[in-house]
Structure formats: structure tokens, C-alpha cells
C-alpha positions in Angstrom: -0.1 -0.2 0.1 2.9 2.5 0.7 3.7 1.8 -2.7 0.7 3.0 -4.0 0.4 6.1 -1.7 3.7 7.0 -3.4 2.9 6.9 -6.7 -0.5 8.8 -6.2 1.1 11.7 -4.8 4.3 11.9 -7.3 4.3 14.6 -10.1 3.8 11.4 -12.5 0.8 12.2 -14.9 0.6 9.3 -17.4 -1.6 8.8 -20.6 -3.1 5.5 -20.9 -4.4 4.6 -24.8 -6.6 1.6 -23.5 -8.2 -0.7 -26.2 -11.5 -1.5 -24.4 -12.6 -4.0 -26.9 -10.4 -6.3 -29.2 -9.5 -4.7 -32.5 -11.8 -7.1 -34.4 -14.8 -6.1 -32.2 -16.7 -3.3 -34.4 -19.7 -2.9 -36.5 -17.9 -1.5 -39.3 -15.0 -3.2 -42.0 -13.1 0.1 -42.9 -10.7 -0.8 -45.5 -7.7 0.8 -44.2 -8.4 0.2 -40.5 -5.2 -0.2 -38.3 -6.9 -2.6 -35.4 -8.4 -5.3 -37.9 -7.1 -8.5 -39.3 -4.3 -9.0 -36.6 -3.2 -5.4 -36.1 -4.3 -5.7 -32.9 -4.4 -9.6 -32.1 -5.7 -9.6 -28.4 -8.6 -11.4 -28.4 -9.8 -11.2 -24.9 -12.2 -8.8 -23.3 -12.5 -7.8 -19.7 -15.4 -8.0 -17.6 -16.7 -4.8 -16.0 -15.2 -6.0 -12.4 -11.8 -6.8 -13.9 -11.7 -3.2 -16.2 -12.5 -1.7 -12.8 -9.7 -3.5 -11.0 -7.0 -2.6 -13.6 -8.2 0.9 -13.6 -7.4 1.2 -10.0 -4.2 -0.1 -10.8 -3.7 2.2 -13.5 -4.7 5.6 -11.8 -2.1 4.1 -9.0 0.6 4.2 -11.6 -0.2 7.8 -12.3 -3.1 7.8 -15.0 -4.4 11.0 -15.6 -5.6 11.2 -19.4 -7.4 8.3 -20.4 -8.3 7.7 -24.2 -10.4 4.9 -25.1 -10.3 2.9 -28.2 -11.2 -0.2 -29.9 -12.3 -1.9 -32.2 -15.4 -0.1 -31.6 -15.7 1.3 -27.9 -19.2 2.0 -28.2 -19.8 -2.0 -28.6 -18.5 -2.3 -25.0 -21.8 -2.5 -22.7 -20.2 -1.0 -19.5 -18.6 2.0 -21.3 -20.2 4.6 -19.4 -19.8 2.5 -16.1 -15.8 2.8 -17.0 -15.8 6.0 -17.7 -17.4 6.9 -14.4 -15.0 5.1 -12.3 -12.3 6.7 -13.9 -13.5 10.1 -13.3 -14.5 9.3 -9.9 -11.2 7.6 -9.2 -8.8 10.3 -10.9 -10.6 13.5 -10.0 -8.7 16.0 -12.3 -8.5 13.2 -14.8 -9.3 13.7 -18.7 -11.2 10.9 -20.8 -11.9 10.9 -24.2 -13.5 8.1 -26.6 -12.7 7.6 -30.2 -15.7 6.1 -32.0 -17.0 5.7 -35.4 -20.0 7.6 -34.1 -22.7 5.1 -35.8 -23.8 3.4 -32.4 -24.2 6.6 -30.7 -27.6 7.3 -30.0 -29.0 10.0 -27.8 -29.4 8.0 -24.8 -26.0 6.6 -24.9 -24.7 10.1 -25.3 -26.7 11.2 -22.5 -25.0 8.4 -20.1 -21.5 9.3 -21.4 -21.9 13.1 -20.4 -23.6 12.3 -17.2 -20.5 9.9 -16.5 -18.3 12.5 -17.0 -16.8 12.1 -20.6 -14.9 14.9 -21.4 -14.7 14.2 -25.2 -15.7 12.5 -28.0 -13.8 11.8 -31.4 -15.9 10.4 -34.2 -13.9 9.4 -37.4 -15.0 10.8 -40.6 -13.0 10.4 -43.5 -14.7 12.7 -46.1 -16.9 16.0 -46.2 -19.7 13.9 -48.1 -21.2 10.7 -48.1 -19.5 9.5 -51.6 -16.0 10.3 -49.9 -16.6 8.9 -46.6 -18.2 5.9 -47.4 -16.0 4.6 -50.3 -13.8 3.8 -47.3 -16.2 3.2 -44.4 -19.0 1.5 -46.1 -22.5 2.5 -47.7 -24.7 4.7 -45.1 -21.7 5.4 -42.6 -21.5 9.2 -43.3 -25.1 9.8 -42.7 -25.3 7.5 -39.4 -21.6 9.0 -38.1 -23.3 12.7 -38.4 -26.5 11.7 -36.6 -23.9 10.6 -33.9 -22.3 13.6 -33.7 -25.6 15.6 -33.5 -26.5 13.4 -30.6 -23.3 14.1 -28.9 -23.8 18.0 -29.4 -27.1 17.7 -28.3 -25.9 16.0 -25.1 -23.4 18.8 -24.6 -20.5 16.2 -25.4 -17.5 18.3 -27.1 -16.9 16.9 -30.6 -13.7 16.3 -32.2 -13.4 14.9 -36.1 -10.9 12.4 -36.6 -9.8 12.8 -40.1 -7.7 10.5 -41.6 -6.1 11.2 -45.1 -6.5 8.1 -47.5 -6.3 7.0 -51.0 -10.0 7.7 -51.2 -9.9 11.4 -50.2 -6.9 12.9 -51.7 -8.6 15.3 -54.0 -11.3 16.4 -51.2 -9.3 17.4 -48.2 -9.8 21.3 -49.1 -13.6 21.5 -47.4 -12.8 19.2 -44.5 -12.1 21.7 -41.9 -15.3 23.5 -42.8 -17.6 20.5 -43.2 -16.3 19.8 -39.5 -17.0 23.4 -38.6 -20.7 23.0 -40.1 -21.4 19.8 -38.0 -20.5 21.6 -34.9 -17.5 20.0 -33.7 -14.9 21.9 -31.8 -11.9 20.6 -33.2 -10.2 18.1 -36.0 -7.6 15.7 -35.5 -5.6 15.0 -38.6 -3.8 12.0 -39.5 -2.3 9.7 -42.4 -3.2 6.4 -43.3 -0.4 3.9 -42.0 0.0 0.2 -43.7 -0.8 -1.5 -40.5 -3.9 -3.8 -39.7 -6.1 -3.9 -42.7 -4.2 -0.9 -44.4 -1.3 -3.3 -45.2 -3.4 -4.7 -47.9 -5.8 -1.9 -48.8 -2.8 0.4 -49.0 -0.6 -1.8 -51.2 -3.2 -2.0 -53.7 -3.8 1.9 -53.7 -1.1 2.7 -56.2 0.1 6.2 -56.1 -0.9 6.8 -52.4 2.0 7.7 -50.0 2.4 9.2 -46.7 4.2 12.4 -49.0 0.7 12.6 -51.0 -0.8 12.7 -47.8 0.8 15.8 -46.6 0.5 17.6 -50.1 -3.2 16.7 -49.5 -3.3 18.1 -45.7 -1.5 21.4 -47.4 -5.2 21.6 -49.5 -7.0 21.7 -46.0 -5.3 25.1 -45.1 -5.7 26.9 -48.4 -7.5 29.6 -46.3 -7.3 30.0 -42.3 -8.8 27.0 -40.5 -11.9 27.8 -38.9 -11.6 25.4 -35.7 -8.8 24.4 -33.9 -6.7 21.4 -35.6 -3.9 19.1 -34.3 -2.1 16.5 -36.4 0.1 13.5 -36.2 3.0 14.7 -38.0 6.8 15.7 -37.8 7.6 19.0 -36.2 9.2 20.2 -39.4 6.0 19.9 -41.3 3.9 21.5 -38.9 6.2 24.6 -38.8 5.9 24.5 -42.5 1.9 24.7 -42.4 2.1 27.7 -40.2 4.9 29.6 -42.3 3.6 29.1 -45.6 -0.1 28.4 -45.0 -0.7 30.4 -41.8 -2.4 27.0 -40.5 -2.2 28.4 -36.7 -1.1 24.9 -35.4 0.0 24.9 -31.9 3.2 22.9 -32.4 4.1 20.4 -29.7 7.2 18.7 -29.0 7.5 15.4 -31.2 9.9 13.6 -28.5 8.8 9.8 -27.7 7.1 9.7 -24.8 6.3 5.9 -24.7 7.4 4.3 -21.4 7.6 8.0 -19.8 4.5 9.6 -19.9 2.3 7.4 -22.2 1.0 3.7 -22.4 -1.0 1.4 -24.2 -3.6 -1.1 -22.7 -5.0 -4.2 -24.9 -8.2 -5.4 -24.7 -7.0 -8.2 -22.1 -5.5 -5.7 -19.9 -1.9 -6.0 -21.0 0.3 -2.8 -20.4 3.0 -2.0 -22.9 4.9 1.4 -23.3 3.5 1.7 -26.9 1.7 -0.3 -29.6 5.0 -0.3 -31.6 6.5 -2.1 -28.7 4.1 -4.6 -28.4 3.2 -5.5 -32.0 5.0 -5.7 -35.3 3.0 -3.9 -38.1 1.7 -7.1 -38.9 0.1 -8.0 -35.5 2.9 -10.1 -34.3 4.1 -9.9 -30.7 7.0 -7.5 -30.4 7.7 -7.1 -26.6 6.6 -8.2 -23.5 4.1 -6.4 -21.5 2.6 -6.7 -17.8 -0.9 -7.0 -17.0 -3.2 -4.8 -15.3 -5.4 -7.4 -14.1 -3.4 -10.2 -13.0 -0.1 -8.3 -11.4 0.1 -6.8 -8.3 0.5 -3.0 -7.6 4.2 -3.2 -6.9 5.2 -5.6 -9.9 3.3 -3.2 -12.2 5.4 -0.1 -10.5 8.5 -2.0 -11.0 7.6 -2.6 -14.5 6.9 1.2 -15.5 10.3 2.0 -13.7 12.1 -0.5 -15.4 11.1 -1.8 -18.5 9.2 1.5 -19.9 12.1 3.8 -18.6 14.3 1.9 -20.3 12.6 1.5 -23.5 12.4 5.5 -23.7 15.8 5.6 -23.2 16.7 3.0 -25.8 14.4 4.8 -28.2 15.8 8.1 -27.7 19.3 7.2 -27.8 18.7 4.9 -31.0 16.9 7.8 -32.7 19.8 10.0 -32.1 22.3 7.8 -33.6 20.0 6.4 -36.5 18.5 9.4 -38.7 20.7 11.3 -40.7 17.8 13.9 -41.5 17.6 15.1 -38.0 21.6 15.6 -37.2 21.5 19.3 -38.8 18.0 19.9 -37.9 17.3 23.0 -35.7 14.4 21.0 -33.9 16.6 17.8 -33.2 16.0 18.2 -29.2 12.3 18.5 -29.7 11.1 16.1 -32.3 12.7 12.7 -32.7 11.2 10.0 -35.0 10.4 6.7 -33.6 13.2 3.9 -34.8 10.5 1.3 -34.8 8.1 3.1 -37.4 10.8 4.5 -39.4 13.3 2.0 -40.8 15.5 4.2 -43.2 18.3 6.5 -42.2 16.2 9.5 -43.6 12.8 10.6 -42.5 11.1 11.0 -46.2 8.6 13.4 -44.5 11.3 15.6 -43.7 13.0 15.7 -46.7 10.3 16.4 -48.6 9.4 19.6 -46.6 12.7 20.8 -46.8 12.2 20.6 -50.8 9.0 21.9 -50.5 10.1 24.9 -48.5 13.0 25.6 -51.0 10.5 25.7 -53.8 8.0 27.8 -52.2 10.5 30.4 -50.9 11.9 30.6 -54.7 8.4 31.1 -56.0 7.8 34.1 -53.4 11.3 35.6 -54.1 10.4 35.7 -57.9 6.7 36.3 -57.9 5.4 39.7 -58.9 2.7 41.1 -56.3 -0.7 42.3 -57.5 -2.7 44.8 -55.4 -6.1 43.6 -54.9 -7.3 46.3 -52.3 -6.5 50.0 -53.1 -5.2 51.8 -49.8 -6.6 54.7 -48.7 -3.7 57.3 -47.0 -4.6 58.5 -43.6 -1.6 60.9 -43.5 2.2 60.9 -45.2 3.4 58.2 -42.9 0.2 55.6 -42.7 -2.4 53.7 -45.0 -5.4 52.2 -44.3 -7.3 49.0 -46.0 -10.8 48.2 -46.0 -11.1 44.6 -45.8 -14.4 43.0 -46.4 -14.1 40.1 -43.9 -12.8 42.5 -40.8 -15.1 45.2 -39.2 -11.9 47.3 -38.5 -9.8 48.6 -41.4 -6.2 47.4 -41.5 -3.6 49.9 -40.9 0.0 50.1 -42.1 2.5 52.3 -40.9 3.8 53.4 -44.0 3.6 56.5 -46.9 1.5 55.3 -50.0 4.8 56.4 -52.0 7.0 53.9 -50.1 4.1 51.4 -50.7 3.8 51.5 -54.0 7.6 51.1 -54.4 7.5 47.9 -52.7 4.3 46.7 -55.0 6.1 47.6 -58.1 9.2 45.8 -57.3 10.1 43.1 -59.6 12.0 41.3 -56.6 11.7 41.3 -52.9 15.7 40.7 -52.7 17.4 44.3 -52.1 21.2 44.6 -52.5 21.5 47.9 -51.6 22.1 47.1 -48.1 23.2 50.8 -47.1 19.7 51.6 -47.4 18.3 49.0 -44.9 21.4 49.5 -42.4 19.0 52.1 -40.2 16.7 49.0 -39.5 19.4 47.4 -37.3 21.0 50.6 -35.5 
């Protein structure tokens, strides 16, 4: 008991990705599903009492953020009770569910809201039924949007989980606005990976690749995003989106936190530092986990402090020695690729970003500007622009003559450095 008390009062706050039902337990057959076809091989399912017992131990280890996954979590009969037990045990904990939304009627949405669920992420892979249903099945878009409306009606915050796939590459430009129209508060963006059933469907997709996915994501930010977005990608790509597409992303560090701040739990209660540690992409066992049901708390603490920490240190050190793309990168201290996911010495995503940044920079430097809104002089040192989308005019601290000199320039590169010296003195 003393071990539990010490862990409870430590500063450690862990995130658990908990697969509450087996990966095969789902009412849909999405073509790129990461969990199906052996991607998540654990076929066991805990009873409510076993799940509560496991949850007690998890909170004692430091669990503070719980993301409930599947298969389809809404097929779990005791899901509201599981959420309620976590929220009662972890007073300030956060709990979210990732679902396809098709089983979320209003009664279940109310039960989850009253249990204390903080957020539900509902998967949509297109802004219309034709695109979404090409991947997820006929009628799924309509049923998922009904689930979204039920969640909003029950006052559950909704995130749209959007995956770029071979089916929606040409239609990503409207996805953020579709999510806004549906009433979502945010969108989580990722690119389909060749795991689970996706190993076969993506192999048959021809031209689809992660690079094509990156290009499609750029199209999503053709105008300022109308709601909060975040994505699963390298630091360099997110910075690229902010710089050239005004994406407004809050960039978080991409350092491996598996075994340090995050763990996954299989449907049978097995605890692993991360899914990559637990399984190969084809679902074969890779690393040995603990079990939250059968292991006592002291043994679980030892597993976290030994196996978990050692795994994290090993991944960080291995990444530092493996990836040539990172050695001269300005973000190498805050963004470390996973050496279990990336088997090459170069990170193709980051290499593409570097090339794309050079290309866009060259285009900008060689472009000719067009004046679309005529400026109005306030005085000799300031201009005003009436922008249709803004109630307050945009003011620029520059005289009209100097402003037009810039607009009519053939290049933004200035070689007469003496004229700029005053800016730095």
C-alpha cells in the first residue's frame, strides 16, 4: 500500500491509450483499419469488475489522461460505468473516446455525458457521403453525422478524427469547413498507415503514399482554419504549414514519450510502453508487457520504472544515432522520429518538407505582387485598407509612395544594403 500512496502523490501524470474491446470487435469494416486483420491481435475482453480492478491499478501508477479505443468502444456494454469509475477515481483526470459514431444514439450520449466523459472523437474520412463511404461503407456518413448531432445535443465536445486516405486525397480542401458545419470543436488529422487491414488496401492503392498525404493536408489550409486543428506529423511539417499556409497550429514536441508519459493497454489488460513496442505492423508480438488484472501493483510499478523507462531511453538514443535527417535539424532536441516506425536513415516526410520549402521560397522571391485592395492614405506616414471580412480597417505604418515602390518591385531581394542599415541601428 505504501507503494500506491507514493505513486498517487508523485508528479507523474500518465496518458493511457486503452483498447477497451478487441480490435476485431467493430460494427464496420473500414478498408484501412489499423486494428483489424490481426493489427491488434488480443482477442480477450475484460469483465466490468476486471476492468475496474485494472483501472484502480492504472490510476495508482499515475494515470491522468485516458483515451478509450477499440475496435469500436461503443460496443462495450459497460463503457459509461468504466468512464464514471475513472472520473471518480482520478478527480481531475481527462477521459476521451474514439469512435466511428454510428452507434451513438441520444440515450447513450446522455449516459456518457453524465458519466463525466470529456470528449468524443468521431471518425469521418470525407466531407460528403460519397468520399467517406468509399472507405467506411455505404450509409456510414449519414449514421456518423447523426451520432455527432446526438453528442452535441448531449453537450459532449466533439472532435472529428480525419484520416487522409487513398479515397479522399482530392477532397481534403473542404474537410475543416465540413467539421465546423457539423458543430465539431476541433479536428485531429493523420495519414493512413499500412498496419492491420491497411497493409493490404494501401498496397493496392497505387500512387498513395505519406508524401501524397502531406500534399493533401496542405490543401486543407487554403484559407485560415475555422476551428482548432492538430495532427500526427513531424515538427518540421507543422512548422511548414504555419509558415506558408497560416495554419495556426500549436506545435507540440515530438519526443518519444512511450514508457515515460504514455502507455497502451490491450483489450485483455496488457500494459505496454506503446503499440510499436507491443506489436510488429503485421500484429505479431514484439515486446513483453505487464498485465493490469493479474499483476499486483508493486510489480506494475517495477515494470513502469524498469521496462518502461529503459524502453524510452533506448528509443531516444537509437533515434539520435539512426536518422541522418535529424542531425542538422534545428528541432532535433524536440522532435525525435520513432526508430520502430521509421526503418530508413532518412525521414522522407522531413526531406519532402525541406524541398517544398525551398520551392515555395523561390516562387515567393521571384513572384510579382498584385494590389487587390486599393490603399487609402491616412496621412503621409500611414495607410488604411478596408478589408471586407474585418470590421476594423487594416492600418499599415507606411507612406503610399514607399508602399507602391514595394508593390511594383520585380523582386523582394534588395542588394543596396546601405539603405537597410538604419533598420538595425
